[in-house]
LOMI-357225 format. One record per residue (C-alpha): x, y, z; residue in one letter. Coordinates in steps of 0.1 Angstrom, whole numbers, padded with zeros to 4 digits, always signed. Example, Ala and Ser with C-alpha at 12.3 -4.5 7.8 and 13.67 -1.06 7.14 Angstrom:
2
+0123-0045+0078A +0137-0011+0071S 
***
This chain:
762
+0339+0312+0069M +0338+0355+0072K +0351+0368+0101S +0327+0392+0118W +0324+0417+0144K +0307+0406+0171I +0282+0435+0171S +0242+0440+0187A +0232+0430+0145V +0253+0395+0148V +0239+0388+0186L +0203+0386+0176I +0211+0372+0143S +0228+0340+0164L +0195+0344+0184V +0175+0338+0153L +0196+0314+0141A +0190+0287+0168F +0152+0294+0169S +0131+0266+0161A +0109+0267+0125P +0075+0265+0134K +0061+0236+0150A +0038+0215+0128H +0017+0190+0152A +0003+0158+0142C -0034+0149+0136G -0062+0174+0151W -0042+0190+0181V -0043+0231+0170D -0010+0236+0184Y +0017+0261+0174H +0042+0287+0188M +0042+0318+0173Y +0017+0335+0145Y +0031+0333+0111N +0013+0364+0095L +0041+0370+0070L +0028+0339+0045D +0056+0327+0022P +0031+0309+0005T +0009+0343-0005L +0046+0364-0015L +0066+0339-0034L +0066+0314-0061S +0068+0278-0050D +0102+0271-0064E +0123+0276-0037Y +0101+0267-0007S +0120+0245+0007P +0138+0269+0023L +0110+0288+0042F +0109+0295+0070Y +0076+0276+0076T +0085+0245+0060T +0092+0214+0082P +0123+0201+0073N +0105+0170+0069Y +0081+0175+0042S +0090+0191+0010N +0092+0184-0028H +0130+0188-0029W +0126+0153-0014I +0100+0139-0029N +0113+0111-0052G +0091+0120-0083N +0102+0159-0082Y +0135+0146-0100E +0122+0117-0116Q +0098+0145-0136D +0125+0161-0151D +0142+0128-0162N +0111+0112-0177I +0103+0145-0197E +0140+0137-0216E +0133+0098-0215W +0102+0112-0237V +0113+0133-0263R +0144+0104-0267F +0120+0082-0272L +0100+0100-0300G +0066+0096-0271L +0036+0123-0275T +0031+0121-0239E +0048+0114-0204I +0032+0081-0193S +0031+0059-0155D +0041+0024-0175E +0073+0044-0189L +0079+0064-0156K +0078+0018-0140V +0100+0009-0167V +0130+0034-0156V +0126+0034-0120Y +0104+0002-0109E +0109-0023-0132S +0137-0050-0124S +0169-0061-0137A +0152-0098-0144Q +0125-0083-0166E +0145-0062-0184L +0165-0090-0194E +0132-0107-0202D +0131-0079-0228A +0165-0086-0242L +0161-0121-0251K +0121-0115-0258G +0105-0135-0238R +0094-0104-0211Y +0054-0111-0210N +0049-0089-0187G +0018-0056-0184K +0041-0030-0193N +0034-0021-0224R +0059+0004-0226A +0085-0022-0218L +0070-0044-0245R +0071-0017-0270S +0107-0014-0262L +0113-0053-0269A +0095-0051-0299A +0114-0022-0319T +0147-0035-0314G +0154-0012-0287K +0185-0032-0272N +0208-0006-0265N +0181+0013-0245V +0172-0024-0223L +0213-0028-0219H +0208+0006-0201Y +0188+0006-0186L +0197-0031-0172K +0233-0011-0167F +0214+0011-0145A +0189-0012-0123K +0223-0031-0112L +0239+0002-0099C +0214+0011-0075E +0217-0015-0052K +0256+0001-0048Y +0249+0033-0050C +0206+0043-0042N +0210+0031-0009I +0175+0047+0009R +0162+0027+0041H +0181+0029+0070Y +0188-0013+0072W +0197-0013+0042K +0232-0014+0036E +0249-0023-0003K +0264-0054-0008P +0300-0060-0001D +0308-0083-0027D +0328-0064-0050G +0303-0054-0070G +0307-0025-0078E +0343-0025-0098A +0331-0044-0124A +0301-0026-0130L +0323+0002-0136I +0343-0016-0169E +0308-0024-0176Q +0300+0016-0174G +0336+0024-0192K +0327+0003-0226K +0288+0017-0225G +0302+0053-0231I +0331+0040-0255A +0301+0020-0277Q +0266+0046-0275S +0265+0060-0306T +0237+0080-0288S +0246+0115-0269H +0219+0105-0248F +0230+0072-0234L +0263+0079-0234K +0255+0108-0208L +0240+0086-0190R +0264+0051-0186Y +0289+0084-0178A +0269+0095-0153F +0262+0066-0140Q +0300+0056-0137T +0306+0085-0121V +0284+0081-0098K +0298+0044-0087L +0336+0062-0092L +0324+0086-0062H +0305+0060-0036H +0338+0034-0043E +0354+0067-0035N +0381+0065-0064R +0378+0107-0065L +0404+0115-0088S +0393+0086-0113E +0352+0103-0110C +0364+0142-0111V +0386+0126-0148S +0355+0109-0162L +0334+0140-0156Y +0364+0164-0174N +0366+0134-0201E +0330+0126-0211V +0309+0152-0198I +0317+0184-0194A +0322+0182-0234P +0285+0172-0237L +0276+0202-0220G +0248+0217-0200H +0218+0203-0227E +0208+0176-0203S +0198+0181-0163I +0222+0145-0161I +0248+0164-0169S +0241+0188-0137Y +0233+0149-0112W +0266+0141-0122A +0284+0173-0116L +0267+0170-0085D +0289+0137-0076H +0318+0156-0088K +0313+0182-0068A +0310+0160-0037G +0344+0143-0049A +0359+0172-0053L +0353+0176-0013L +0368+0145-0002K +0404+0151-0027L +0403+0189-0006D +0396+0209-0036R +0370+0225-0015R +0367+0257-0033A +0361+0243-0063E +0336+0217-0049G +0318+0245-0028L +0313+0272-0064Y +0305+0236-0082L +0275+0229-0058F +0266+0268-0065S +0262+0262-0098R +0241+0227-0095V +0215+0249-0071F +0212+0270-0092A +0205+0257-0121E +0196+0223-0112C +0163+0222-0092P +0161+0184-0091S +0192+0185-0071R +0188+0215-0054R +0185+0190-0017Y +0217+0176-0026S +0235+0212-0029S +0222+0233-0005F +0235+0207+0023Y +0268+0201+0013S +0276+0239+0005F +0296+0245+0037R +0324+0274+0038V +0349+0266+0063Q +0372+0296+0063S +0378+0332+0050D +0405+0321+0028G +0380+0292+0014E +0353+0317+0007W +0376+0340-0011R +0387+0314-0036Q +0350+0304-0042C +0342+0336-0052L +0373+0342-0078A +0361+0311-0096L +0325+0323-0102C +0325+0345-0137N +0303+0370-0133N +0279+0389-0102N +0249+0364-0110E +0271+0337-0095E +0290+0349-0068K +0252+0366-0055A +0244+0332-0053T +0272+0326-0033L +0263+0350-0010Y +0227+0336-0006F +0237+0301+0003L +0259+0316+0030R +0229+0336+0042A +0207+0302+0047M +0240+0294+0070D +0224+0290+0106P +0247+0317+0123T +0253+0337+0094S +0241+0373+0094V +0215+0373+0065A +0211+0408+0062L +0248+0411+0054E +0246+0386+0028E +0216+0404+0014M +0231+0439+0009K +0261+0419-0005N +0232+0402-0030I +0218+0438-0034Y +0249+0450-0047R +0257+0426-0071L +0223+0417-0088H +0196+0436-0078P +0170+0417-0090S +0181+0388-0076S +0148+0361-0066P +0167+0355-0033Y +0161+0383-0021L +0124+0382-0020H +0136+0345-0002L +0155+0362+0021L +0138+0393+0029T +0109+0368+0036V +0129+0346+0057R +0141+0370+0079E +0111+0382+0089I +0093+0354+0093N +0128+0347+0119R +0115+0375+0136L +0080+0366+0140E +0090+0332+0161D +0107+0357+0187E +0081+0385+0188L +0049+0366+0176L +0050+0344+0201R +0016+0325+0209D +0026+0319+0246A +0009+0360+0247L +0026+0371+0280E +0059+0367+0261N +0045+0384+0227N +0059+0417+0218Y +0026+0434+0202I +0007+0419+0230I +0034+0437+0253I +0034+0467+0238R -0006+0474+0239K -0005+0466+0272N +0022+0491+0284R +0040+0461+0299G +0090+0456+0301T +0105+0434+0272H +0139+0423+0269N +0131+0425+0229Y +0160+0450+0225H +0187+0432+0205K +0160+0419+0185L +0143+0452+0176L +0173+0467+0168D +0179+0439+0139Y +0146+0444+0132L +0155+0483+0124A +0183+0474+0105A +0165+0453+0084L +0138+0477+0075K +0162+0500+0066E +0176+0479+0036F +0140+0473+0027V +0134+0507+0026N +0166+0514+0006M +0156+0489-0016V +0121+0502-0023T +0127+0536-0030A +0151+0523-0061Q +0131+0538-0091K +0143+0507-0107T +0133+0484-0085V +0116+0454-0093E +0085+0445-0069H +0080+0477-0053K +0047+0462-0039A +0064+0429-0024F +0090+0454-0006F +0064+0478+0007Q +0044+0448+0021I +0075+0433+0043C +0082+0474+0052S +0046+0478+0062A +0047+0441+0083Y +0078+0450+0103L +0065+0480+0107D +0034+0460+0121F +0065+0442+0142L +0081+0467+0155S +0044+0482+0173Y +0044+0511+0149D +0012+0504+0140L +0003+0538+0119K +0033+0541+0099H +0023+0507+0089A -0013+0511+0078R +0000+0537+0063N +0026+0522+0042T -0004+0489+0026L -0028+0524+0018N -0002+0537-0003S +0004+0501-0023I -0006+0497-0056S -0009+0460-0066T -0034+0438-0083V -0021+0404-0077K -0047+0389-0054S -0020+0371-0037A -0005+0409-0028Y -0045+0417-0018R -0048+0388+0001K -0014+0394+0027Q -0028+0430+0031I -0061+0419+0045N -0039+0396+0068I -0018+0428+0077I -0048+0451+0083H -0064+0425+0101T -0035+0421+0129A -0027+0461+0130L -0068+0464+0136S -0070+0434+0165V -0034+0448+0174S -0049+0482+0187E -0078+0466+0205L -0077+0479+0247R -0116+0472+0251T -0146+0454+0223I -0175+0455+0216D -0203+0438+0192K -0189+0465+0169N -0158+0463+0172K -0156+0422+0166E -0175+0423+0136N -0150+0451+0118E -0130+0426+0127I -0146+0390+0114M -0153+0415+0082V -0110+0419+0079M -0109+0382+0086L -0136+0368+0055M -0122+0397+0031N -0084+0382+0040A -0098+0342+0037Y -0134+0335+0021P -0127+0301+0012D -0120+0289+0043N -0113+0313+0072I -0111+0291+0097A -0079+0279+0100N -0050+0300+0092H -0023+0318+0116E -0046+0352+0115I -0073+0334+0125T -0056+0320+0155Q -0042+0356+0163F -0074+0375+0167V -0087+0347+0183L -0060+0350+0210D -0060+0387+0211S -0100+0391+0215M -0098+0364+0240C -0068+0383+0264E -0095+0413+0260I -0120+0391+0274Y -0101+0374+0302T -0089+0410+0314K -0131+0423+0315H -0160+0399+0308T -0160+0368+0326P -0173+0348+0292H -0154+0321+0290K -0166+0311+0256Y -0142+0328+0240Y -0119+0295+0247Y -0102+0293+0212T -0086+0261+0218S -0104+0228+0204I -0072+0206+0222Y -0078+0223+0257G -0114+0220+0256L -0114+0180+0244M -0079+0171+0266S -0096+0189+0293N -0132+0197+0292P -0147+0229+0315D -0178+0227+0321G -0186+0266+0323A -0167+0266+0288V -0190+0239+0273V -0220+0259+0288Q -0216+0288+0276Q -0208+0272+0240L -0242+0259+0245L -0261+0286+0256D -0244+0310+0227L -0255+0280+0206A -0296+0285+0214Y -0292+0324+0212Q -0317+0335+0184K -0300+0365+0169R -0259+0363+0170L -0231+0382+0159T -0209+0374+0133L -0178+0372+0155F -0202+0345+0176Q -0211+0329+0147K -0180+0322+0138F -0167+0309+0174L -0201+0286+0168L -0187+0274+0132L -0151+0270+0144R -0159+0246+0169M -0183+0227+0147N -0161+0220+0121A -0138+0212+0149C -0160+0186+0162F -0174+0171+0128S -0133+0166+0120G -0136+0189+0092N -0113+0223+0098R -0124+0244+0067E -0160+0266+0065F -0159+0297+0044S -0168+0330+0050A -0203+0325+0033E -0217+0308+0060L -0209+0336+0084L -0241+0352+0063V -0269+0323+0064H -0288+0315+0095D -0278+0277+0108A -0295+0260+0141D -0258+0243+0147F -0281+0209+0155A -0240+0190+0146E -0229+0212+0174L -0257+0213+0196K -0258+0175+0205N -0215+0177+0205S -0219+0196+0231L -0247+0179+0251L -0226+0146+0246E -0191+0166+0260L -0217+0181+0291K -0233+0144+0300A -0201+0129+0306T -0189+0157+0330L -0224+0154+0344L -0212+0119+0351L -0178+0128+0362L -0195+0147+0389D -0222+0117+0401G -0247+0136+0380R -0257+0101+0369V -0288+0109+0361D -0288+0143+0346E -0266+0129+0323A -0287+0100+0310I -0318+0124+0305A -0293+0141+0282I -0282+0107+0266Y -0320+0102+0262L -0325+0128+0238A -0295+0127+0220L -0297+0115+0182P -0293+0072+0180K -0257+0080+0165N -0244+0099+0197L -0265+0083+0221R -0253+0043+0209T -0237+0046+0184G -0200+0037+0194Q -0190+0011+0216D -0162+0012+0244Y -0144-0014+0262I -0167-0027+0289D -0153-0013+0324P -0173-0030+0350F -0147-0063+0344S -0113-0056+0364A -0081-0064+0344S -0047-0072+0356M -0031-0056+0332H -0045-0024+0317D -0052-0024+0275V -0057+0014+0264I -0064+0007+0230W -0098-0010+0216H -0077-0024+0189Y -0059-0048+0216E -0097-0056+0237Y -0115-0084+0219K -0139-0087+0246G -0174-0073+0255K -0184-0030+0244T -0207-0007+0257I -0226+0020+0250S -0219+0055+0273K -0260+0051+0278L -0260+0013+0287E -0228+0029+0310F -0245+0056+0322A -0271+0030+0333Q -0256+0008+0346K -0239+0036+0370L -0273+0046+0380L -0286+0009+0389E -0251-0001+0415L -0256+0037+0428H -0291+0025+0436T -0281-0007+0448S -0262+0004+0470L -0283+0031+0483K -0304+0000+0495K -0275-0019+0508D -0245+0002+0512P -0232-0028+0521H -0228-0047+0489N -0194-0057+0479A -0200-0066+0444R -0221-0033+0440S -0186-0018+0449H -0162-0038+0435Y -0182-0034+0398L -0185+0004+0408L -0145+0002+0413G -0134-0016+0383N -0159+0013+0360A -0141+0045+0383Y -0105+0030+0373Y -0106+0020+0343N -0124+0054+0331I -0092+0074+0338T -0066+0071+0323Y -0047+0039+0336F -0074+0021+0320G -0089+0002+0299K -0124+0033+0287S -0105+0056+0294W -0124+0073+0266D -0152+0064+0283L -0144+0101+0303A -0120+0115+0284G -0115+0119+0241Y -0074+0122+0241F -0049+0107+0259R -0015+0111+0257S +0013+0092+0245G +0035+0110+0267S +0024+0131+0300Y -0010+0125+0320Y -0039+0136+0307S -0080+0136+0316G -0089+0120+0341L -0061+0106+0367T -0077+0107+0400D -0079+0068+0412C -0091+0077+0448S -0125+0070+0437R -0121+0036+0427A -0102+0027+0453L -0123+0042+0477H -0147+0015+0461H -0125-0019+0462Y -0114-0008+0501Q -0154-0005+0503K -0158-0039+0482A -0125-0058+0510F -0143-0047+0537E -0174-0064+0530Y -0169-0094+0511T -0168-0132+0526K -0153-0139+0495D -0111-0148+0502K -0103-0149+0465E -0121-0116+0459L -0104-0098+0487K -0075-0110+0473A -0082-0093+0438E -0097-0064+0452C -0063-0058+0471L -0040-0061+0438F -0069-0035+0423L -0063-0011+0451M -0023-0015+0445A -0029-0002+0411K -0047+0023+0426C -0019+0034+0448R +0008+0024+0423Q -0012+0053+0398N -0011+0078+0432M +0029+0076+0434F +0034+0073+0397D +0012+0107+0397L +0032+0122+0425T +0066+0113+0424Y +0075+0102+0389N +0069+0125+0368T +0088+0156+0353K +0078+0191+0344D +0090+0202+0305Y +0084+0238+0293G +0059+0234+0261Y +0041+0263+0242G +0018+0278+0271Q +0022+0262+0295G +0037+0230+0314Y +0023+0191+0319K +0032+0160+0341K +0064+0139+0315W +0064+0103+0330K +0099+0096+0335K +0110+0069+0320Y +0122+0042+0345I +0153+0026+0333R +0153-0013+0345E +0188-0009+0366N +0164+0016+0387E +0132-0006+0393I +0152-0018+0429W +0152+0020+0438Q +0120+0029+0422I +0102-0001+0440E +0116+0005+0474E +0105+0044+0473S +0069+0027+0467K +0073+0008+0495H +0089+0034+0521L +0067+0055+0512K +0031+0034+0522G +0021+0029+0486Y +0027-0011+0484R +0005-0017+0516E -0015-0038+0496Y +0010-0056+0484F +0023-0059+0520K -0014-0078+0530V -0018-0096+0498L +0011-0113+0503K +0012-0122+0539D -0023-0132+0543N -0041-0147+0515Y -0006-0162+0498S -0032-0195+0501D -0054-0181+0471T -0058-0190+0440E -0056-0156+0423Y -0025-0150+0445Y -0005-0186+0421E -0022-0163+0397K -0009-0127+0397I +0026-0142+0412I +0030-0158+0375K +0013-0125+0356E +0028-0098+0373C +0062-0082+0374K +0057-0056+0402Y +0044-0081+0422F +0065-0108+0418R +0094-0087+0428F +0078-0071+0454Y +0073-0107+0469A +0111-0118+0457S +0128-0087+0479R +0105-0072+0508F 
***
């Protein structure tokens, strides 16, 4: 690999190299780590989208099987003289079994696939023979599942000979090439590497590159050359496959790794022209440890109109975004500069300045193509360096009719405007909203610029006003509801006159509650009653009132709600105790209850305790209810809207449940119930121990969460001893010492491993 001098540019490139690409959350969580305001999908074509900095590694069209299949099927359509691609033909080529193909060859296929019936009826035996051969090759070469291995029966050798025979006997250029490809692939997988290279050179190379199959075979030849330690030849061929064959870009891209300066020089020497050299420089630029800006300069010198320059420019800017535009606003360079704070981004800014100098140099060339593209990039780099005035002047000078470019320009204008704000009023709110509406008229709700605007404005409001309703995270609101936020959102929803910005906040919240994350800007100019949002917020408020002990107020709200929110959803009955906690409904087969019924039952039990504070049964049932609606209980969703499987979320306080179990134990004369209450109290205490001691803090996004520490089997003794010594097993001790003669004791000693372990050790 190239020997670099250690410089500020190199150091900052290494910083960027190990920055994680944008995180994409699963489900409805609106979680991200930085603001991606320069959108590759607006500035670049889809051809190289798997290499965008913002593209998830596990989700792109290069690894979609249909991507390569479609190109191949098009060639089959032309070869067979068909007028259009049919799904049935694709099934024949890629999904039919060897037995089905054998049946077609022998005239006994009676399946429904018309394409296969047609091949048999028209005597295309040469085609059927090849397809059967290719199908047999799959089990040795196309191992796509982690749990599958190729057969260890030595069948590859016979198939290789069959392939060579097919090459020799085929009179069709089309089929000869495909027999050769399958045979080259088999030889590569069998590590008969010299034969693989020779067969390619002798059979496929003379046939030329009119078919994509020749590039598929070239990909295998390149791999064989790497294994034969003819690395420079192999890497050069991978670069040609990458440049010429989109359906093999995934393989060739991830196979390209230059290991030394000498190897690099040999690769360059194999190139026939500057365009081929530019491809090599591009692939080296994509290495995570590369100084991409240096490679961009080399590409520009060799091939000024190379499309790789556009991709690398946007990619480098997105990498800078990842460091400078953090969604943790205390680490966001724009917010820091606006608030005149201090930072340690000097090396990043040096790299940014060098990148901007290159972009401006390219823009200034009279022959430069796509001048508007580079002007947009230059303006955005000014924004990232907080040179807002210069960024705006550049944007205003751009002349383009491309709608995607205009949209990107609007996004940057919006970012500039919100980044200038130090105070805010209704006029400024509306100005920003109009800009957002222009940037994304079809779906204004769910974009990076939207989140950047909301978080930036929220930061201002947090400083200068008490309005909590500018809370912009539906995830935060649902996972940890705040009564003040809910009430202010409700107050806002009932206001008669709303600003555009206030209406937007309500529409966005409404979209999140309804499960539809999108809405158009057009809705902002029409009146809305927000009935669905009001009801959702009222239901949330009622839940918070329940948790606050204001049960009668919660019931009044539930009774006023539409029936679907009042009784439309069933929850696991929380008033019954469980030895084992079951938190997912699909595992539960017992009684269910609505929120209204839950609230009414709570009120009934509390009323009974006012009449008779010593009612053990009421205390027991309330203990069950208040335990089961916590994070640990089977009815957690009666009091919560989100439950993490990775950290303690929502209601985790078991003290109220413990209090009622203690009272039930104290007042009951039933020894069996006393034993059960002891066990249930022990469950509460175990959860309290876990919350206090069995946790681990992980930094994640803007805050820290308490995450469960996973306990390995050989640590159980130490953990259980710790619970005992710290006083968290006091109820197990009483249960063991005084209630071993109960039926409940016999039941739990069999069913509960924790108690059985305790009883045998202490």
